[in-house]
A tleap script that builds the chain and sets N, CA, C and O, in Angstrom:
source leaprc.protein.ff14SB
mol = sequence {
  NMET SER ARG THR ALA PRO SER ARG TRP GLY
  ARG HIE ALA SER SER ARG CYS SER SER SER
  SER THR ALA GLU LEU SER LEU GLU GLU THR
  GLU TYR VAL THR ASP LEU VAL ARG GLU ARG
  ALA LEU GLY LEU PRO ARG GLY ARG PHE LEU
  VAL MET THR ARG GLU ASN ILE LEU ALA LEU
  LEU PRO PRO ASP VAL ASP LEU ALA ALA CYS
  VAL GLY ARG CYS GLU ILE GLU THR GLY ARG
  ASN ILE GLY ALA ASP TYR VAL VAL SER GLY
  ARG ILE ILE ARG PHE GLY GLY GLY LEU ARG
  VAL ALA MET LYS LEU HIE ASP THR GLN SER
  ALA GLY LEU VAL ALA SER GLY ARG ALA SER
  ALA ASP ALA VAL ILE GLY LEU GLU GLY SER
  VAL GLU VAL ALA ALA GLN ARG LEU PHE GLU
  PRO LEU ARG CLEU
}
set mol.1.N position { 0.767 -1.277 0.220 }
set mol.1.CA position { -0.055 -0.078 -0.161 }
set mol.1.C position { 1.248 1.236 0.183 }
set mol.1.O position { 2.185 1.346 0.974 }
set mol.2.N position { 0.523 2.244 -1.140 }
set mol.2.CA position { 1.595 3.330 -0.982 }
set mol.2.C position { 0.902 4.251 0.208 }
set mol.2.O position { -0.173 3.974 0.739 }
set mol.3.N position { 1.521 5.114 0.445 }
set mol.3.CA position { 1.603 6.161 1.690 }
set mol.3.C position { 1.485 7.442 0.746 }
set mol.3.O position { 2.438 7.590 -0.018 }
set mol.4.N position { 0.422 8.430 0.675 }
set mol.4.CA position { 0.787 9.665 0.227 }
set mol.4.C position { 0.406 10.808 1.383 }
set mol.4.O position { -0.655 10.866 2.004 }
set mol.5.N position { 1.628 11.761 1.513 }
set mol.5.CA position { 1.447 12.384 2.664 }
set mol.5.C position { 1.412 14.013 2.063 }
set mol.5.O position { 2.373 14.623 1.596 }
set mol.6.N position { 0.439 14.360 2.175 }
set mol.6.CA position { 0.407 15.920 2.253 }
set mol.6.C position { 0.185 16.727 3.522 }
set mol.6.O position { -0.763 17.151 4.183 }
set mol.7.N position { 1.780 16.737 3.548 }
set mol.7.CA position { 2.047 17.125 5.006 }
set mol.7.C position { 2.762 18.574 5.265 }
set mol.7.O position { 3.100 18.692 6.443 }
set mol.8.N position { 3.061 19.655 4.481 }
set mol.8.CA position { 3.686 20.806 4.653 }
set mol.8.C position { 2.829 21.743 4.292 }
set mol.8.O position { 3.467 22.721 3.903 }
set mol.9.N position { 1.534 21.938 4.226 }
set mol.9.CA position { 0.691 22.961 3.842 }
set mol.9.C position { 0.760 23.988 5.232 }
set mol.9.O position { 0.471 23.650 6.380 }
set mol.10.N position { 1.017 24.726 4.983 }
set mol.10.CA position { 1.171 25.817 6.450 }
set mol.10.C position { 2.110 26.360 6.899 }
set mol.10.O position { 3.143 25.704 6.760 }
set mol.11.N position { 2.274 27.752 7.632 }
set mol.11.CA position { 3.495 27.864 8.216 }
set mol.11.C position { 3.678 27.337 9.174 }
set mol.11.O position { 4.505 27.975 9.825 }
set mol.12.N position { 3.219 26.106 9.879 }
set mol.12.CA position { 3.562 25.342 11.146 }
set mol.12.C position { 3.612 24.242 10.571 }
set mol.12.O position { 3.267 24.068 9.402 }
set mol.13.N position { 4.236 23.000 11.655 }
set mol.13.CA position { 5.083 21.647 10.955 }
set mol.13.C position { 3.461 20.914 10.885 }
set mol.13.O position { 3.263 19.888 10.233 }
set mol.14.N position { 2.592 21.477 11.504 }
set mol.14.CA position { 0.894 20.702 11.342 }
set mol.14.C position { 0.736 20.534 9.790 }
set mol.14.O position { 0.186 19.523 9.352 }
set mol.15.N position { 1.175 21.438 9.017 }
set mol.15.CA position { 0.487 21.424 7.450 }
set mol.15.C position { 1.585 21.004 6.420 }
set mol.15.O position { 2.700 20.653 6.805 }
set mol.16.N position { 1.308 21.041 5.358 }
set mol.16.CA position { 2.032 20.998 4.014 }
set mol.16.C position { 2.428 21.663 2.961 }
set mol.16.O position { 3.062 21.192 2.017 }
set mol.17.N position { 1.969 23.062 3.129 }
set mol.17.CA position { 2.426 24.101 2.001 }
set mol.17.C position { 2.531 25.170 3.108 }
set mol.17.O position { 1.813 25.427 4.074 }
set mol.18.N position { 3.838 25.781 2.562 }
set mol.18.CA position { 4.392 26.900 2.800 }
set mol.18.C position { 3.270 28.618 2.531 }
set mol.18.O position { 2.833 28.971 1.435 }
set mol.19.N position { 3.113 29.195 3.540 }
set mol.19.CA position { 2.301 30.302 2.963 }
set mol.19.C position { 2.863 31.540 3.608 }
set mol.19.O position { 2.933 32.051 4.726 }
set mol.20.N position { 3.335 31.847 2.009 }
set mol.20.CA position { 3.933 32.971 2.404 }
set mol.20.C position { 3.406 34.294 3.074 }
set mol.20.O position { 2.332 34.817 2.778 }
set mol.21.N position { 4.369 34.814 4.095 }
set mol.21.CA position { 3.839 35.804 4.871 }
set mol.21.C position { 3.108 36.958 4.720 }
set mol.21.O position { 2.651 37.584 5.676 }
set mol.22.N position { 2.933 37.371 3.199 }
set mol.22.CA position { 2.307 38.310 2.267 }
set mol.22.C position { 0.932 37.616 1.906 }
set mol.22.O position { 0.140 38.355 1.323 }
set mol.23.N position { 0.491 36.248 2.165 }
set mol.23.CA position { -0.496 36.136 1.617 }
set mol.23.C position { -1.332 36.283 3.201 }
set mol.23.O position { -2.526 36.568 3.289 }
set mol.24.N position { -0.503 36.047 4.282 }
set mol.24.CA position { -1.490 36.844 5.286 }
set mol.24.C position { -2.429 35.499 5.922 }
set mol.24.O position { -2.659 35.522 7.131 }
set mol.25.N position { -2.783 34.728 5.374 }
set mol.25.CA position { -3.768 33.534 5.909 }
set mol.25.C position { -3.175 33.319 7.033 }
set mol.25.O position { -1.955 33.369 7.189 }
set mol.26.N position { -4.377 32.945 8.290 }
set mol.26.CA position { -4.500 32.495 9.309 }
set mol.26.C position { -4.136 31.218 9.196 }
set mol.26.O position { -4.283 30.622 8.129 }
set mol.27.N position { -3.443 30.449 10.638 }
set mol.27.CA position { -3.141 28.775 10.667 }
set mol.27.C position { -4.640 28.123 10.450 }
set mol.27.O position { -4.857 27.134 9.750 }
set mol.28.N position { -5.432 28.717 11.034 }
set mol.28.CA position { -6.746 27.887 10.692 }
set mol.28.C position { -7.105 27.628 8.982 }
set mol.28.O position { -7.513 26.622 8.403 }
set mol.29.N position { -6.755 29.014 8.473 }
set mol.29.CA position { -7.071 29.113 6.608 }
set mol.29.C position { -6.309 28.232 6.227 }
set mol.29.O position { -6.781 27.174 5.810 }
set mol.30.N position { -5.106 28.420 6.269 }
set mol.30.CA position { -3.930 27.595 5.489 }
set mol.30.C position { -4.239 26.026 5.921 }
set mol.30.O position { -4.052 25.130 5.099 }
set mol.31.N position { -4.751 25.728 7.336 }
set mol.31.CA position { -4.861 23.945 7.467 }
set mol.31.C position { -6.320 23.842 6.736 }
set mol.31.O position { -6.597 22.772 6.194 }
set mol.32.N position { -6.930 24.536 6.713 }
set mol.32.CA position { -8.555 24.154 5.960 }
set mol.32.C position { -8.409 23.646 4.611 }
set mol.32.O position { -8.949 22.643 4.145 }
set mol.33.N position { -7.164 24.915 3.709 }
set mol.33.CA position { -6.936 24.567 2.796 }
set mol.33.C position { -5.659 22.943 2.601 }
set mol.33.O position { -5.747 21.932 1.905 }
set mol.34.N position { -4.999 23.240 3.216 }
set mol.34.CA position { -4.779 21.544 3.468 }
set mol.34.C position { -5.627 20.168 3.638 }
set mol.34.O position { -5.489 19.061 3.119 }
set mol.35.N position { -6.455 20.627 4.467 }
set mol.35.CA position { -7.707 19.545 4.659 }
set mol.35.C position { -8.263 19.302 3.323 }
set mol.35.O position { -8.577 18.159 2.994 }
set mol.36.N position { -8.438 20.534 2.347 }
set mol.36.CA position { -9.299 20.198 1.140 }
set mol.36.C position { -8.319 19.288 0.098 }
set mol.36.O position { -8.862 18.518 -0.694 }
set mol.37.N position { -6.900 19.415 0.142 }
set mol.37.CA position { -6.256 18.748 -0.659 }
set mol.37.C position { -6.140 17.208 -0.262 }
set mol.37.O position { -5.980 16.338 -1.118 }
set mol.38.N position { -6.237 16.922 1.178 }
set mol.38.CA position { -5.918 15.652 1.635 }
set mol.38.C position { -7.292 15.161 1.646 }
set mol.38.O position { -7.338 13.941 1.804 }
set mol.39.N position { -8.734 15.887 1.496 }
set mol.39.CA position { -10.320 15.215 1.058 }
set mol.39.C position { -9.968 14.636 -0.177 }
set mol.39.O position { -10.441 13.535 -0.457 }
set mol.40.N position { -9.221 15.203 -0.944 }
set mol.40.CA position { -9.227 14.569 -2.389 }
set mol.40.C position { -8.631 13.526 -2.548 }
set mol.40.O position { -9.130 12.636 -3.236 }
set mol.41.N position { -7.119 13.349 -1.802 }
set mol.41.CA position { -6.263 12.244 -2.067 }
set mol.41.C position { -7.169 11.039 -1.370 }
set mol.41.O position { -7.017 9.850 -1.651 }
set mol.42.N position { -7.969 11.457 -0.580 }
set mol.42.CA position { -8.874 10.353 0.213 }
set mol.42.C position { -9.466 9.835 -1.078 }
set mol.42.O position { -9.906 8.701 -0.888 }
set mol.43.N position { -9.643 10.255 -2.345 }
set mol.43.CA position { -10.713 9.920 -3.331 }
set mol.43.C position { -10.101 8.522 -3.933 }
set mol.43.O position { -10.748 7.671 -4.544 }
set mol.44.N position { -8.532 8.481 -3.580 }
set mol.44.CA position { -7.862 7.223 -4.615 }
set mol.44.C position { -8.078 6.480 -4.075 }
set mol.44.O position { -8.579 6.470 -2.951 }
set mol.45.N position { -7.677 5.421 -4.898 }
set mol.45.CA position { -8.172 4.060 -4.638 }
set mol.45.C position { -7.773 3.071 -3.352 }
set mol.45.O position { -6.642 2.639 -3.128 }
set mol.46.N position { -8.964 2.818 -2.569 }
set mol.46.CA position { -8.792 2.285 -1.285 }
set mol.46.C position { -7.874 1.224 -1.560 }
set mol.46.O position { -7.789 0.742 -2.690 }
set mol.47.N position { -7.226 0.856 -0.660 }
set mol.47.CA position { -6.122 -0.178 -0.875 }
set mol.47.C position { -4.694 -0.218 -1.264 }
set mol.47.O position { -3.836 -1.083 -1.083 }
set mol.48.N position { -4.651 1.138 -1.945 }
set mol.48.CA position { -3.416 1.680 -2.751 }
set mol.48.C position { -2.702 2.443 -2.095 }
set mol.48.O position { -1.475 2.381 -2.029 }
set mol.49.N position { -3.565 3.401 -1.432 }
set mol.49.CA position { -3.164 4.622 -0.955 }
set mol.49.C position { -3.532 5.033 0.554 }
set mol.49.O position { -4.753 5.057 0.712 }
set mol.50.N position { -2.940 5.300 1.480 }
set mol.50.CA position { -2.886 5.226 2.769 }
set mol.50.C position { -2.597 7.076 3.122 }
set mol.50.O position { -1.494 7.561 3.374 }
set mol.51.N position { -3.704 7.720 3.058 }
set mol.51.CA position { -3.428 9.424 3.402 }
set mol.51.C position { -3.412 9.212 4.854 }
set mol.51.O position { -4.025 8.483 5.634 }
set mol.52.N position { -2.226 10.365 4.968 }
set mol.52.CA position { -1.486 10.507 6.566 }
set mol.52.C position { -2.098 12.035 6.711 }
set mol.52.O position { -2.190 13.058 6.032 }
set mol.53.N position { -2.427 11.589 7.911 }
set mol.53.CA position { -2.964 12.979 8.639 }
set mol.53.C position { -2.121 13.926 9.369 }
set mol.53.O position { -1.183 13.458 10.014 }
set mol.54.N position { -2.293 15.046 9.362 }
set mol.54.CA position { -1.489 16.095 9.921 }
set mol.54.C position { -0.521 15.140 11.402 }
set mol.54.O position { 0.659 14.871 11.629 }
set mol.55.N position { -1.563 14.953 11.950 }
set mol.55.CA position { -1.280 14.288 13.342 }
set mol.55.C position { -0.006 13.000 13.275 }
set mol.55.O position { 1.015 12.920 13.957 }
set mol.56.N position { -0.547 12.002 12.111 }
set mol.56.CA position { 0.352 11.083 12.028 }
set mol.56.C position { 1.965 11.361 11.474 }
set mol.56.O position { 2.993 10.753 11.772 }
set mol.57.N position { 1.764 12.511 10.559 }
set mol.57.CA position { 3.147 13.038 9.944 }
set mol.57.C position { 4.171 13.716 11.059 }
set mol.57.O position { 5.399 13.647 11.001 }
set mol.58.N position { 3.485 14.314 11.975 }
set mol.58.CA position { 3.869 15.152 13.314 }
set mol.58.C position { 4.658 13.708 13.954 }
set mol.58.O position { 5.870 13.494 13.982 }
set mol.59.N position { 3.702 12.946 14.377 }
set mol.59.CA position { 3.993 11.778 15.547 }
set mol.59.C position { 5.399 10.935 14.664 }
set mol.59.O position { 6.109 10.193 15.343 }
set mol.60.N position { 5.635 11.071 13.538 }
set mol.60.CA position { 6.903 10.662 12.787 }
set mol.60.C position { 8.181 11.356 12.445 }
set mol.60.O position { 9.220 11.018 11.879 }
set mol.61.N position { 7.676 12.565 13.055 }
set mol.61.CA position { 9.042 13.303 12.613 }
set mol.61.C position { 9.754 13.863 13.790 }
set mol.61.O position { 9.124 14.321 14.744 }
set mol.62.N position { 11.399 13.829 13.735 }
set mol.62.CA position { 11.840 14.141 14.845 }
set mol.62.C position { 11.103 15.908 15.491 }
set mol.62.O position { 10.438 16.554 14.681 }
set mol.63.N position { 11.257 16.307 16.487 }
set mol.63.CA position { 10.449 17.574 16.933 }
set mol.63.C position { 11.126 18.903 16.394 }
set mol.63.O position { 10.499 19.951 16.240 }
set mol.64.N position { 12.803 18.705 16.061 }
set mol.64.CA position { 13.313 19.614 15.785 }
set mol.64.C position { 13.105 20.208 14.060 }
set mol.64.O position { 13.631 21.232 13.624 }
set mol.65.N position { 12.255 19.319 13.315 }
set mol.65.CA position { 11.905 19.349 11.864 }
set mol.65.C position { 10.939 20.525 11.734 }
set mol.65.O position { 9.794 20.389 12.165 }
set mol.66.N position { 11.285 21.553 11.226 }
set mol.66.CA position { 9.850 22.555 10.943 }
set mol.66.C position { 9.683 22.388 9.607 }
set mol.66.O position { 10.579 22.781 8.859 }
set mol.67.N position { 8.405 21.722 9.028 }
set mol.67.CA position { 8.036 21.388 7.586 }
set mol.67.C position { 7.662 22.421 7.100 }
set mol.67.O position { 7.385 22.164 5.929 }
set mol.68.N position { 7.438 23.745 7.365 }
set mol.68.CA position { 7.195 25.160 6.504 }
set mol.68.C position { 8.482 25.773 6.132 }
set mol.68.O position { 8.542 26.838 5.518 }
set mol.69.N position { 9.275 25.252 6.420 }
set mol.69.CA position { 10.710 25.832 6.094 }
set mol.69.C position { 11.234 24.936 5.285 }
set mol.69.O position { 12.158 25.395 4.614 }
set mol.70.N position { 10.922 23.544 5.053 }
set mol.70.CA position { 11.343 22.702 3.963 }
set mol.70.C position { 10.652 22.680 2.633 }
set mol.70.O position { 9.468 22.390 2.462 }
set mol.71.N position { 11.383 22.966 1.854 }
set mol.71.CA position { 11.069 23.280 0.444 }
set mol.71.C position { 12.144 22.468 -0.388 }
set mol.71.O position { 13.239 22.209 0.110 }
set mol.72.N position { 11.811 22.088 -1.625 }
set mol.72.CA position { 12.839 21.647 -2.591 }
set mol.72.C position { 12.983 20.300 -2.420 }
set mol.72.O position { 11.970 19.622 -2.248 }
set mol.73.N position { 14.135 19.760 -2.439 }
set mol.73.CA position { 14.586 18.266 -1.882 }
set mol.73.C position { 14.488 17.790 -0.628 }
set mol.73.O position { 14.562 16.586 -0.380 }
set mol.74.N position { 14.284 18.861 0.418 }
set mol.74.CA position { 14.072 18.754 1.826 }
set mol.74.C position { 12.522 17.731 1.647 }
set mol.74.O position { 12.399 16.566 2.026 }
set mol.75.N position { 11.319 18.705 0.867 }
set mol.75.CA position { 10.207 17.783 1.246 }
set mol.75.C position { 10.337 16.750 0.879 }
set mol.75.O position { 9.769 15.906 1.572 }
set mol.76.N position { 11.247 16.140 -0.564 }
set mol.76.CA position { 10.776 14.904 -0.780 }
set mol.76.C position { 11.504 13.687 0.188 }
set mol.76.O position { 11.144 12.525 0.373 }
set mol.77.N position { 12.791 14.518 0.779 }
set mol.77.CA position { 13.252 13.164 1.598 }
set mol.77.C position { 12.757 13.420 2.718 }
set mol.77.O position { 13.282 12.629 3.502 }
set mol.78.N position { 11.834 14.266 3.415 }
set mol.78.CA position { 11.053 14.255 4.862 }
set mol.78.C position { 10.071 12.986 4.276 }
set mol.78.O position { 9.881 12.019 5.013 }
set mol.79.N position { 9.489 13.032 2.985 }
set mol.79.CA position { 8.170 12.133 2.524 }
set mol.79.C position { 9.192 10.707 3.040 }
set mol.79.O position { 8.852 9.830 3.834 }
set mol.80.N position { 10.379 10.816 2.380 }
set mol.80.CA position { 11.172 9.073 2.627 }
set mol.80.C position { 11.174 8.649 3.797 }
set mol.80.O position { 10.814 7.532 4.168 }
set mol.81.N position { 11.653 9.678 4.557 }
set mol.81.CA position { 11.699 9.699 5.917 }
set mol.81.C position { 10.350 8.916 7.102 }
set mol.81.O position { 10.318 8.258 8.141 }
set mol.82.N position { 9.536 9.434 6.252 }
set mol.82.CA position { 8.273 8.724 7.264 }
set mol.82.C position { 7.484 7.835 6.498 }
set mol.82.O position { 6.278 7.741 6.722 }
set mol.83.N position { 8.206 6.981 5.360 }
set mol.83.CA position { 7.786 6.054 4.433 }
set mol.83.C position { 6.843 6.493 3.482 }
set mol.83.O position { 6.248 5.589 2.895 }
set mol.84.N position { 6.510 7.835 3.132 }
set mol.84.CA position { 5.668 7.882 2.322 }
set mol.84.C position { 6.006 7.620 0.871 }
set mol.84.O position { 7.019 8.249 0.567 }
set mol.85.N position { 5.535 6.944 -0.087 }
set mol.85.CA position { 5.749 7.058 -1.486 }
set mol.85.C position { 5.420 7.930 -2.085 }
set mol.85.O position { 6.134 7.831 -3.083 }
set mol.86.N position { 4.539 9.162 -2.278 }
set mol.86.CA position { 4.217 10.199 -2.573 }
set mol.86.C position { 4.165 11.305 -1.787 }
set mol.86.O position { 3.775 11.035 -0.651 }
set mol.87.N position { 4.437 12.563 -1.991 }
set mol.87.CA position { 4.453 13.700 -1.425 }
set mol.87.C position { 3.806 14.904 -1.978 }
set mol.87.O position { 4.414 15.229 -2.997 }
set mol.88.N position { 2.930 15.613 -1.754 }
set mol.88.CA position { 2.295 17.018 -1.748 }
set mol.88.C position { 2.829 17.828 -1.131 }
set mol.88.O position { 2.949 17.713 0.088 }
set mol.89.N position { 3.283 18.839 -1.789 }
set mol.89.CA position { 3.594 20.118 -1.273 }
set mol.89.C position { 3.090 21.162 -1.745 }
set mol.89.O position { 2.305 20.944 -2.669 }
set mol.90.N position { 3.266 22.434 -1.413 }
set mol.90.CA position { 2.699 23.773 -1.952 }
set mol.90.C position { 2.574 25.020 -1.117 }
set mol.90.O position { 2.719 25.108 0.102 }
set mol.91.N position { 2.251 26.063 -2.066 }
set mol.91.CA position { 2.370 27.365 -1.128 }
set mol.91.C position { 1.295 28.387 -2.196 }
set mol.91.O position { 0.993 28.456 -3.388 }
set mol.92.N position { 0.914 29.224 -0.639 }
set mol.92.CA position { -0.048 29.697 -1.075 }
set mol.92.C position { 0.700 31.506 -1.078 }
set mol.92.O position { 1.674 31.715 -0.355 }
set mol.93.N position { 0.218 32.454 -1.791 }
set mol.93.CA position { 0.834 33.328 -2.030 }
set mol.93.C position { -0.158 34.463 -2.850 }
set mol.93.O position { -0.884 34.346 -3.837 }
set mol.94.N position { 0.190 35.690 -1.899 }
set mol.94.CA position { -0.843 36.856 -2.423 }
set mol.94.C position { 0.157 37.280 -3.747 }
set mol.94.O position { 1.375 37.387 -3.604 }
set mol.95.N position { -0.555 37.513 -5.095 }
set mol.95.CA position { -0.178 37.576 -6.059 }
set mol.95.C position { -1.342 38.828 -6.971 }
set mol.95.O position { -2.525 38.576 -7.203 }
set mol.96.N position { -0.809 39.823 -7.269 }
set mol.96.CA position { -1.359 40.614 -8.181 }
set mol.96.C position { -2.815 40.980 -7.439 }
set mol.96.O position { -3.756 41.230 -8.192 }
set mol.97.N position { -3.073 41.030 -5.773 }
set mol.97.CA position { -4.242 41.513 -5.578 }
set mol.97.C position { -5.417 39.972 -5.096 }
set mol.97.O position { -6.580 39.833 -4.719 }
set mol.98.N position { -4.403 39.206 -5.359 }
set mol.98.CA position { -5.224 37.797 -5.221 }
set mol.98.C position { -4.474 36.667 -4.405 }
set mol.98.O position { -3.395 36.791 -3.826 }
set mol.99.N position { -5.282 35.524 -4.480 }
set mol.99.CA position { -4.198 34.655 -3.868 }
set mol.99.C position { -4.372 33.220 -4.930 }
set mol.99.O position { -5.345 32.764 -5.531 }
set mol.100.N position { -3.117 32.841 -4.837 }
set mol.100.CA position { -2.603 31.805 -5.563 }
set mol.100.C position { -1.972 30.449 -4.736 }
set mol.100.O position { -1.013 30.568 -3.974 }
set mol.101.N position { -2.460 29.506 -4.923 }
set mol.101.CA position { -1.889 28.042 -4.343 }
set mol.101.C position { -1.379 27.560 -5.388 }
set mol.101.O position { -2.008 27.610 -6.445 }
set mol.102.N position { -0.110 26.982 -5.314 }
set mol.102.CA position { 0.653 26.125 -6.146 }
set mol.102.C position { 0.986 24.769 -5.381 }
set mol.102.O position { 1.318 24.766 -4.196 }
set mol.103.N position { 0.877 23.690 -6.107 }
set mol.103.CA position { 0.768 22.470 -5.346 }
set mol.103.C position { 1.611 21.095 -6.485 }
set mol.103.O position { 1.345 20.797 -7.649 }
set mol.104.N position { 2.323 20.705 -5.842 }
set mol.104.CA position { 3.275 19.585 -6.483 }
set mol.104.C position { 3.222 18.086 -6.202 }
set mol.104.O position { 4.105 17.901 -5.364 }
set mol.105.N position { 2.760 17.177 -6.420 }
set mol.105.CA position { 3.011 15.960 -6.098 }
set mol.105.C position { 4.434 15.157 -6.722 }
set mol.105.O position { 4.736 15.035 -7.909 }
set mol.106.N position { 5.214 14.643 -5.477 }
set mol.106.CA position { 6.395 14.067 -6.226 }
set mol.106.C position { 6.234 12.634 -5.734 }
set mol.106.O position { 5.454 12.279 -4.850 }
set mol.107.N position { 7.230 11.708 -6.547 }
set mol.107.CA position { 7.503 10.120 -5.870 }
set mol.107.C position { 8.569 10.633 -5.247 }
set mol.107.O position { 9.313 11.474 -5.752 }
set mol.108.N position { 8.708 10.088 -3.978 }
set mol.108.CA position { 9.662 10.035 -3.150 }
set mol.108.C position { 10.737 9.068 -3.562 }
set mol.108.O position { 11.948 9.292 -3.572 }
set mol.109.N position { 10.156 8.031 -3.878 }
set mol.109.CA position { 11.673 7.220 -4.498 }
set mol.109.C position { 12.537 7.788 -5.658 }
set mol.109.O position { 13.761 7.820 -5.531 }
set mol.110.N position { 11.843 8.302 -6.943 }
set mol.110.CA position { 12.535 9.095 -7.973 }
set mol.110.C position { 12.798 10.324 -7.688 }
set mol.110.O position { 13.591 10.903 -8.430 }
set mol.111.N position { 12.235 11.027 -6.589 }
set mol.111.CA position { 12.168 12.198 -6.611 }
set mol.111.C position { 11.487 13.103 -7.638 }
set mol.111.O position { 11.534 14.332 -7.575 }
set mol.112.N position { 10.711 12.258 -8.801 }
set mol.112.CA position { 9.995 12.870 -9.733 }
set mol.112.C position { 9.073 13.579 -9.478 }
set mol.112.O position { 8.405 13.504 -8.446 }
set mol.113.N position { 8.862 14.585 -10.635 }
set mol.113.CA position { 7.370 15.617 -10.397 }
set mol.113.C position { 6.762 14.667 -11.245 }
set mol.113.O position { 7.177 14.420 -12.377 }
set mol.114.N position { 5.523 13.984 -10.576 }
set mol.114.CA position { 4.326 13.351 -11.028 }
set mol.114.C position { 3.239 14.358 -11.609 }
set mol.114.O position { 2.797 14.213 -12.749 }
set mol.115.N position { 2.840 15.367 -10.780 }
set mol.115.CA position { 2.155 16.483 -11.429 }
set mol.115.C position { 2.320 17.813 -10.419 }
set mol.115.O position { 2.954 17.938 -9.372 }
set mol.116.N position { 1.621 18.601 -11.049 }
set mol.116.CA position { 1.223 20.210 -10.330 }
set mol.116.C position { -0.007 20.791 -10.786 }
set mol.116.O position { -0.521 20.493 -11.865 }
set mol.117.N position { -0.461 21.578 -10.012 }
set mol.117.CA position { -1.353 22.017 -10.296 }
set mol.117.C position { -1.703 23.216 -9.668 }
set mol.117.O position { -0.989 23.271 -8.667 }
set mol.118.N position { -2.470 24.280 -9.720 }
set mol.118.CA position { -2.774 25.802 -9.298 }
set mol.118.C position { -4.417 26.083 -9.103 }
set mol.118.O position { -5.387 25.676 -9.742 }
set mol.119.N position { -4.295 26.967 -7.922 }
set mol.119.CA position { -5.653 27.517 -7.399 }
set mol.119.C position { -5.211 28.560 -7.601 }
set mol.119.O position { -3.998 28.754 -7.679 }
set mol.120.N position { -6.388 29.770 -7.772 }
set mol.120.CA position { -6.526 30.697 -7.592 }
set mol.120.C position { -7.877 31.674 -7.032 }
set mol.120.O position { -8.909 31.004 -7.025 }
set mol.121.N position { -8.050 32.927 -6.627 }
set mol.121.CA position { -9.194 33.583 -5.806 }
set mol.121.C position { -8.853 34.801 -5.662 }
set mol.121.O position { -7.680 35.168 -5.597 }
set mol.122.N position { -9.897 35.589 -5.593 }
set mol.122.CA position { -9.279 37.287 -5.098 }
set mol.122.C position { -9.207 37.217 -3.655 }
set mol.122.O position { -8.485 38.008 -3.049 }
set mol.123.N position { -10.007 36.192 -2.949 }
set mol.123.CA position { -10.034 36.298 -1.552 }
set mol.123.C position { -9.916 34.602 -1.035 }
set mol.123.O position { -10.167 33.650 -1.774 }
set mol.124.N position { -9.477 34.501 0.402 }
set mol.124.CA position { -9.313 33.279 0.898 }
set mol.124.C position { -10.986 32.401 0.571 }
set mol.124.O position { -11.055 31.230 0.199 }
set mol.125.N position { -11.951 33.125 0.771 }
set mol.125.CA position { -13.294 32.150 0.478 }
set mol.125.C position { -13.645 32.019 -0.570 }
set mol.125.O position { -14.731 31.504 -0.839 }
set mol.126.N position { -12.669 32.531 -1.596 }
set mol.126.CA position { -13.124 31.839 -3.088 }
set mol.126.C position { -11.858 30.670 -3.523 }
set mol.126.O position { -11.823 30.121 -4.624 }
set mol.127.N position { -10.936 30.449 -2.508 }
set mol.127.CA position { -9.966 29.587 -2.870 }
set mol.127.C position { -10.732 28.076 -2.951 }
set mol.127.O position { -10.478 27.409 -3.953 }
set mol.128.N position { -11.696 27.482 -1.902 }
set mol.128.CA position { -12.392 26.485 -1.774 }
set mol.128.C position { -12.649 25.781 -3.111 }
set mol.128.O position { -11.823 24.904 -3.366 }
set mol.129.N position { -13.448 25.941 -3.863 }
set mol.129.CA position { -13.457 25.117 -5.119 }
set mol.129.C position { -12.566 25.207 -5.772 }
set mol.129.O position { -12.434 24.157 -6.401 }
set mol.130.N position { -11.647 26.074 -6.059 }
set mol.130.CA position { -10.380 26.260 -6.982 }
set mol.130.C position { -9.580 25.304 -6.602 }
set mol.130.O position { -9.180 24.608 -7.536 }
set mol.131.N position { -9.102 24.945 -5.286 }
set mol.131.CA position { -8.353 24.128 -4.278 }
set mol.131.C position { -8.963 23.041 -4.854 }
set mol.131.O position { -8.338 22.537 -5.787 }
set mol.132.N position { -9.932 22.579 -4.577 }
set mol.132.CA position { -10.725 21.150 -4.713 }
set mol.132.C position { -10.507 20.450 -6.312 }
set mol.132.O position { -10.478 19.251 -6.589 }
set mol.133.N position { -10.368 21.626 -7.237 }
set mol.133.CA position { -10.930 20.978 -8.507 }
set mol.133.C position { -9.422 20.769 -9.089 }
set mol.133.O position { -9.112 19.858 -9.856 }
set mol.134.N position { -8.304 22.035 -8.462 }
set mol.134.CA position { -6.964 21.523 -8.707 }
set mol.134.C position { -6.179 20.441 -8.086 }
set mol.134.O position { -5.184 19.896 -8.563 }
set mol.135.N position { -6.766 20.197 -6.939 }
set mol.135.CA position { -6.131 18.944 -6.033 }
set mol.135.C position { -6.882 17.630 -7.092 }
set mol.135.O position { -6.154 16.690 -7.410 }
set mol.136.N position { -7.848 17.650 -7.417 }
set mol.136.CA position { -8.572 16.444 -8.009 }
set mol.136.C position { -7.782 16.248 -9.253 }
set mol.136.O position { -7.537 15.101 -9.628 }
set mol.137.N position { -7.305 17.428 -10.015 }
set mol.137.CA position { -6.561 17.045 -11.067 }
set mol.137.C position { -5.317 16.412 -10.839 }
set mol.137.O position { -4.752 15.656 -11.629 }
set mol.138.N position { -4.845 16.818 -9.519 }
set mol.138.CA position { -3.250 16.887 -9.195 }
set mol.138.C position { -3.175 15.073 -9.163 }
set mol.138.O position { -2.269 14.540 -9.803 }
set mol.139.N position { -3.926 14.415 -8.580 }
set mol.139.CA position { -4.121 13.189 -8.408 }
set mol.139.C position { -4.789 12.442 -9.285 }
set mol.139.O position { -5.392 11.473 -8.826 }
set mol.140.N position { -4.844 12.686 -10.655 }
set mol.140.CA position { -5.150 11.895 -11.706 }
set mol.140.C position { -4.145 10.886 -12.322 }
set mol.140.O position { -4.438 9.815 -12.853 }
set mol.141.N position { -2.730 11.493 -12.135 }
set mol.141.CA position { -1.930 10.339 -12.487 }
set mol.141.C position { -1.860 8.844 -11.840 }
set mol.141.O position { -1.588 7.742 -12.317 }
set mol.142.N position { -2.301 9.387 -10.285 }
set mol.142.CA position { -2.234 8.017 -9.313 }
set mol.142.C position { -3.519 7.119 -9.126 }
set mol.142.O position { -3.685 6.249 -8.271 }
set mol.143.N position { -4.585 7.613 -10.337 }
set mol.143.CA position { -5.901 6.662 -10.270 }
set mol.143.C position { -5.518 5.565 -11.535 }
set mol.143.O position { -6.229 4.624 -11.888 }
set mol.144.N position { -4.503 5.865 -11.979 }
set mol.144.CA position { -4.315 4.995 -13.195 }
set mol.144.C position { -3.788 3.542 -12.771 }
set mol.144.O position { -3.574 2.687 -13.632 }
savepdb mol mol.pdb
quit
């Protein structure tokens, strides 16, 4: 069974996406966006994938690891260290007066980029539907 770990949304170790300080999202808002992505991952074929919760990931990591500061190769290594086959990472930034979410799905064994997705909205409230659609597309390669 493969593990997918959408684990670094947010400014804190409890989430798997780094939220740029310019985006000014609250921890709760950032974690909600993370949960939207995680819910889409739960739609992957059961028995093939185990989606890890924020709490699962934190329990497996050393206490000094700050996932919000972990970018690039670090996020893939972290995924390997917790036994994940795939890892989702992302960023939330303010851009041109709106909000943008950029997500990446990596294979932790090959370090290859499997898929990427983007969502945007003028305000936080508008991100919900856009993130759900982008996350659905992000996981399409794993449905095959």
